[in-house]
PyMOL Python script that loads the backbone (N, CA, C, O; Angstrom):
from pymol import cmd

cmd.read_pdbstr("""\
ATOM      1  N   MET A   1       0.910  -1.169  -0.119  1.00  0.00           N
ATOM      2  CA  MET A   1      -0.130  -0.086  -0.078  1.00  0.00           C
ATOM      3  C   MET A   1       0.992   1.174   0.009  1.00  0.00           C
ATOM      4  O   MET A   1       2.085   1.116   0.573  1.00  0.00           O
ATOM      5  N   GLN A   2       0.389   2.376  -0.738  1.00  0.00           N
ATOM      6  CA  GLN A   2       1.191   3.506  -0.800  1.00  0.00           C
ATOM      7  C   GLN A   2       0.703   4.391   0.144  1.00  0.00           C
ATOM      8  O   GLN A   2      -0.380   4.140   0.674  1.00  0.00           O
ATOM      9  N   ALA A   3       1.370   5.459   0.464  1.00  0.00           N
ATOM     10  CA  ALA A   3       0.975   6.444   1.578  1.00  0.00           C
ATOM     11  C   ALA A   3      -0.417   6.984   1.434  1.00  0.00           C
ATOM     12  O   ALA A   3      -1.103   7.334   2.395  1.00  0.00           O
ATOM     13  N   ASN A   4      -0.800   7.032   0.164  1.00  0.00           N
ATOM     14  CA  ASN A   4      -2.035   7.697  -0.053  1.00  0.00           C
ATOM     15  C   ASN A   4      -3.109   6.699   0.061  1.00  0.00           C
ATOM     16  O   ASN A   4      -4.262   7.046  -0.191  1.00  0.00           O
ATOM     17  N   GLY A   5      -2.818   5.380   0.451  1.00  0.00           N
ATOM     18  CA  GLY A   5      -4.034   4.311   0.832  1.00  0.00           C
ATOM     19  C   GLY A   5      -4.402   3.689  -0.642  1.00  0.00           C
ATOM     20  O   GLY A   5      -5.437   3.024  -0.700  1.00  0.00           O
ATOM     21  N   LYS A   6      -3.738   3.834  -1.666  1.00  0.00           N
ATOM     22  CA  LYS A   6      -4.048   3.201  -2.851  1.00  0.00           C
ATOM     23  C   LYS A   6      -3.206   1.978  -3.146  1.00  0.00           C
ATOM     24  O   LYS A   6      -1.983   2.090  -3.075  1.00  0.00           O
ATOM     25  N   PRO A   7      -3.732   0.873  -3.456  1.00  0.00           N
ATOM     26  CA  PRO A   7      -2.795  -0.446  -3.646  1.00  0.00           C
ATOM     27  C   PRO A   7      -1.739  -0.121  -4.899  1.00  0.00           C
ATOM     28  O   PRO A   7      -2.073   0.555  -5.873  1.00  0.00           O
ATOM     29  N   THR A   8      -0.615  -0.618  -4.750  1.00  0.00           N
ATOM     30  CA  THR A   8       0.471  -0.457  -5.557  1.00  0.00           C
ATOM     31  C   THR A   8       0.468  -1.193  -6.879  1.00  0.00           C
ATOM     32  O   THR A   8       1.235  -0.927  -7.804  1.00  0.00           O
ATOM     33  N   MET A   9      -0.484  -2.168  -6.896  1.00  0.00           N
ATOM     34  CA  MET A   9      -0.681  -3.015  -7.955  1.00  0.00           C
ATOM     35  C   MET A   9      -1.302  -2.532  -9.045  1.00  0.00           C
ATOM     36  O   MET A   9      -1.527  -3.247 -10.022  1.00  0.00           O
ATOM     37  N   LEU A  10      -1.650  -1.223  -8.977  1.00  0.00           N
ATOM     38  CA  LEU A  10      -2.456  -0.560  -9.949  1.00  0.00           C
ATOM     39  C   LEU A  10      -1.373   0.029 -11.175  1.00  0.00           C
ATOM     40  O   LEU A  10      -1.776   0.375 -12.285  1.00  0.00           O
ATOM     41  N   GLY A  11      -0.334   0.061 -10.871  1.00  0.00           N
ATOM     42  CA  GLY A  11       0.912   0.393 -11.946  1.00  0.00           C
ATOM     43  C   GLY A  11       1.314   1.820 -11.712  1.00  0.00           C
ATOM     44  O   GLY A  11       1.766   2.416 -12.690  1.00  0.00           O
ATOM     45  N   ASN A  12       1.225   2.440 -10.609  1.00  0.00           N
ATOM     46  CA  ASN A  12       1.693   3.638 -10.348  1.00  0.00           C
ATOM     47  C   ASN A  12       3.153   3.745 -10.194  1.00  0.00           C
ATOM     48  O   ASN A  12       3.728   4.821 -10.357  1.00  0.00           O
ATOM     49  N   GLY A  13       3.880   2.460  -9.830  1.00  0.00           N
ATOM     50  CA  GLY A  13       5.210   2.538  -9.873  1.00  0.00           C
ATOM     51  C   GLY A  13       5.991   1.652 -10.643  1.00  0.00           C
ATOM     52  O   GLY A  13       5.371   1.027 -11.504  1.00  0.00           O
ATOM     53  N   PRO A  14       7.341   1.424 -10.531  1.00  0.00           N
ATOM     54  CA  PRO A  14       8.114   0.852 -11.419  1.00  0.00           C
ATOM     55  C   PRO A  14       7.888  -0.895 -11.216  1.00  0.00           C
ATOM     56  O   PRO A  14       8.375  -1.690 -12.020  1.00  0.00           O
ATOM     57  N   SER A  15       7.290  -1.213 -10.332  1.00  0.00           N
ATOM     58  CA  SER A  15       7.137  -2.628 -10.053  1.00  0.00           C
ATOM     59  C   SER A  15       6.254  -3.305 -11.393  1.00  0.00           C
ATOM     60  O   SER A  15       5.295  -2.844 -12.012  1.00  0.00           O
ATOM     61  N   PRO A  16       6.941  -4.482 -11.541  1.00  0.00           N
ATOM     62  CA  PRO A  16       6.310  -5.383 -12.630  1.00  0.00           C
ATOM     63  C   PRO A  16       4.978  -5.999 -12.304  1.00  0.00           C
ATOM     64  O   PRO A  16       4.583  -6.030 -11.139  1.00  0.00           O
ATOM     65  N   PRO A  17       4.320  -6.459 -13.233  1.00  0.00           N
ATOM     66  CA  PRO A  17       2.917  -6.970 -12.948  1.00  0.00           C
ATOM     67  C   PRO A  17       2.981  -8.250 -11.928  1.00  0.00           C
ATOM     68  O   PRO A  17       4.066  -8.826 -11.854  1.00  0.00           O
ATOM     69  N   LEU A  18       2.203  -8.594 -11.363  1.00  0.00           N
ATOM     70  CA  LEU A  18       2.057  -9.596 -10.347  1.00  0.00           C
ATOM     71  C   LEU A  18       2.116 -10.904 -11.067  1.00  0.00           C
ATOM     72  O   LEU A  18       2.712 -11.873 -10.597  1.00  0.00           O
ATOM     73  N   CYS A  19       1.454 -10.922 -12.278  1.00  0.00           N
ATOM     74  CA  CYS A  19       1.451 -12.134 -12.867  1.00  0.00           C
ATOM     75  C   CYS A  19       2.913 -12.710 -13.199  1.00  0.00           C
ATOM     76  O   CYS A  19       3.180 -13.911 -13.232  1.00  0.00           O
ATOM     77  N   GLN A  20       3.737 -11.758 -13.418  1.00  0.00           N
ATOM     78  CA  GLN A  20       5.146 -12.320 -13.797  1.00  0.00           C
ATOM     79  C   GLN A  20       5.897 -12.613 -12.523  1.00  0.00           C
ATOM     80  O   GLN A  20       6.894 -13.332 -12.598  1.00  0.00           O
ATOM     81  N   LEU A  21       5.506 -12.113 -11.332  1.00  0.00           N
ATOM     82  CA  LEU A  21       6.252 -12.292 -10.209  1.00  0.00           C
ATOM     83  C   LEU A  21       5.703 -13.645  -9.278  1.00  0.00           C
ATOM     84  O   LEU A  21       6.353 -14.154  -8.364  1.00  0.00           O
ATOM     85  N   SER A  22       4.401 -14.071  -9.726  1.00  0.00           N
ATOM     86  CA  SER A  22       3.835 -15.207  -9.028  1.00  0.00           C
ATOM     87  C   SER A  22       4.619 -16.364  -8.609  1.00  0.00           C
ATOM     88  O   SER A  22       4.897 -16.778  -7.484  1.00  0.00           O
ATOM     89  N   GLU A  23       4.979 -16.886 -10.044  1.00  0.00           N
ATOM     90  CA  GLU A  23       5.785 -18.102  -9.868  1.00  0.00           C
ATOM     91  C   GLU A  23       6.948 -18.027  -9.143  1.00  0.00           C
ATOM     92  O   GLU A  23       7.181 -18.823  -8.233  1.00  0.00           O
ATOM     93  N   ARG A  24       7.867 -16.953  -9.526  1.00  0.00           N
ATOM     94  CA  ARG A  24       9.162 -16.810  -8.859  1.00  0.00           C
ATOM     95  C   ARG A  24       8.982 -16.474  -7.455  1.00  0.00           C
ATOM     96  O   ARG A  24       9.935 -16.761  -6.731  1.00  0.00           O
ATOM     97  N   ASP A  25       8.011 -15.950  -6.933  1.00  0.00           N
ATOM     98  CA  ASP A  25       7.766 -15.585  -5.369  1.00  0.00           C
ATOM     99  C   ASP A  25       7.661 -16.773  -4.800  1.00  0.00           C
ATOM    100  O   ASP A  25       8.276 -17.026  -3.764  1.00  0.00           O
ATOM    101  N   VAL A  26       6.800 -17.729  -5.453  1.00  0.00           N
ATOM    102  CA  VAL A  26       6.387 -19.132  -4.920  1.00  0.00           C
ATOM    103  C   VAL A  26       7.731 -19.881  -4.727  1.00  0.00           C
ATOM    104  O   VAL A  26       7.882 -20.521  -3.687  1.00  0.00           O
ATOM    105  N   HIS A  27       8.686 -19.847  -5.626  1.00  0.00           N
ATOM    106  CA  HIS A  27       9.810 -20.561  -5.398  1.00  0.00           C
ATOM    107  C   HIS A  27      10.894 -19.854  -4.400  1.00  0.00           C
ATOM    108  O   HIS A  27      11.620 -20.483  -3.631  1.00  0.00           O
ATOM    109  N   ILE A  28      10.875 -18.569  -4.537  1.00  0.00           N
ATOM    110  CA  ILE A  28      11.674 -17.687  -3.526  1.00  0.00           C
ATOM    111  C   ILE A  28      11.053 -17.971  -2.006  1.00  0.00           C
ATOM    112  O   ILE A  28      11.849 -18.205  -1.097  1.00  0.00           O
ATOM    113  N   ASN A  29       9.795 -17.951  -1.775  1.00  0.00           N
ATOM    114  CA  ASN A  29       9.044 -18.069  -0.547  1.00  0.00           C
ATOM    115  C   ASN A  29       9.538 -19.533  -0.074  1.00  0.00           C
ATOM    116  O   ASN A  29       9.917 -19.654   1.091  1.00  0.00           O
ATOM    117  N   GLU A  30       9.546 -20.615  -0.915  1.00  0.00           N
ATOM    118  CA  GLU A  30       9.839 -21.927  -0.472  1.00  0.00           C
ATOM    119  C   GLU A  30      11.255 -21.921  -0.217  1.00  0.00           C
ATOM    120  O   GLU A  30      11.677 -22.591   0.726  1.00  0.00           O
ATOM    121  N   GLY A  31      12.109 -21.197  -0.993  1.00  0.00           N
ATOM    122  CA  GLY A  31      13.538 -21.432  -0.489  1.00  0.00           C
ATOM    123  C   GLY A  31      13.858 -20.767   0.956  1.00  0.00           C
ATOM    124  O   GLY A  31      14.686 -21.196   1.760  1.00  0.00           O
ATOM    125  N   ILE A  32      13.084 -19.705   1.105  1.00  0.00           N
ATOM    126  CA  ILE A  32      13.178 -18.962   2.436  1.00  0.00           C
ATOM    127  C   ILE A  32      12.667 -19.964   3.527  1.00  0.00           C
ATOM    128  O   ILE A  32      13.315 -20.291   4.521  1.00  0.00           O
ATOM    129  N   ALA A  33      11.497 -20.376   3.222  1.00  0.00           N
ATOM    130  CA  ALA A  33      10.979 -21.389   4.127  1.00  0.00           C
ATOM    131  C   ALA A  33      11.913 -22.368   4.715  1.00  0.00           C
ATOM    132  O   ALA A  33      12.076 -22.626   5.908  1.00  0.00           O
ATOM    133  N   GLN A  34      12.533 -22.899   3.622  1.00  0.00           N
ATOM    134  CA  GLN A  34      13.415 -24.150   3.817  1.00  0.00           C
ATOM    135  C   GLN A  34      14.664 -23.579   4.764  1.00  0.00           C
ATOM    136  O   GLN A  34      15.021 -24.110   5.815  1.00  0.00           O
ATOM    137  N   ALA A  35      15.165 -22.563   4.257  1.00  0.00           N
ATOM    138  CA  ALA A  35      16.357 -21.803   4.896  1.00  0.00           C
ATOM    139  C   ALA A  35      15.906 -21.511   6.363  1.00  0.00           C
ATOM    140  O   ALA A  35      16.728 -21.692   7.261  1.00  0.00           O
ATOM    141  N   ALA A  36      14.647 -21.068   6.661  1.00  0.00           N
ATOM    142  CA  ALA A  36      14.253 -20.724   7.946  1.00  0.00           C
ATOM    143  C   ALA A  36      14.145 -21.987   8.770  1.00  0.00           C
ATOM    144  O   ALA A  36      14.211 -21.915   9.997  1.00  0.00           O
ATOM    145  N   GLN A  37      13.984 -23.120   8.161  1.00  0.00           N
ATOM    146  CA  GLN A  37      13.696 -24.448   8.997  1.00  0.00           C
ATOM    147  C   GLN A  37      15.022 -25.138   9.308  1.00  0.00           C
ATOM    148  O   GLN A  37      15.176 -25.883  10.276  1.00  0.00           O
ATOM    149  N   THR A  38      15.910 -24.854   8.471  1.00  0.00           N
ATOM    150  CA  THR A  38      17.394 -25.445   8.518  1.00  0.00           C
ATOM    151  C   THR A  38      18.321 -24.580   9.394  1.00  0.00           C
ATOM    152  O   THR A  38      19.115 -25.125  10.161  1.00  0.00           O
ATOM    153  N   SER A  39      18.243 -23.388   9.303  1.00  0.00           N
ATOM    154  CA  SER A  39      19.002 -22.490   9.974  1.00  0.00           C
ATOM    155  C   SER A  39      18.420 -22.063  11.403  1.00  0.00           C
ATOM    156  O   SER A  39      17.338 -21.477  11.454  1.00  0.00           O
ATOM    157  N   PRO A  40      19.019 -22.310  12.363  1.00  0.00           N
ATOM    158  CA  PRO A  40      18.464 -21.891  13.837  1.00  0.00           C
ATOM    159  C   PRO A  40      18.552 -20.315  13.867  1.00  0.00           C
ATOM    160  O   PRO A  40      19.457 -19.642  13.373  1.00  0.00           O
ATOM    161  N   ARG A  41      17.441 -19.857  14.540  1.00  0.00           N
ATOM    162  CA  ARG A  41      17.416 -18.365  14.888  1.00  0.00           C
ATOM    163  C   ARG A  41      17.279 -18.167  16.349  1.00  0.00           C
ATOM    164  O   ARG A  41      17.241 -17.030  16.817  1.00  0.00           O
TER     165      ARG A  41
END
""", "prot")
cmd.dss("prot")
cmd.show_as("cartoon", "prot")
cmd.util.cbc("prot")
cmd.orient("prot")
């Protein structure tokens, strides 16, 4: 969310479309989850 309260997915910023990020984010999130489970915090 931007400071004005509008969602950033409308294309007001330089962020790419969510459809392109969905698959990569899934793999990235899985990697982070595995790293969090294997490394003690």
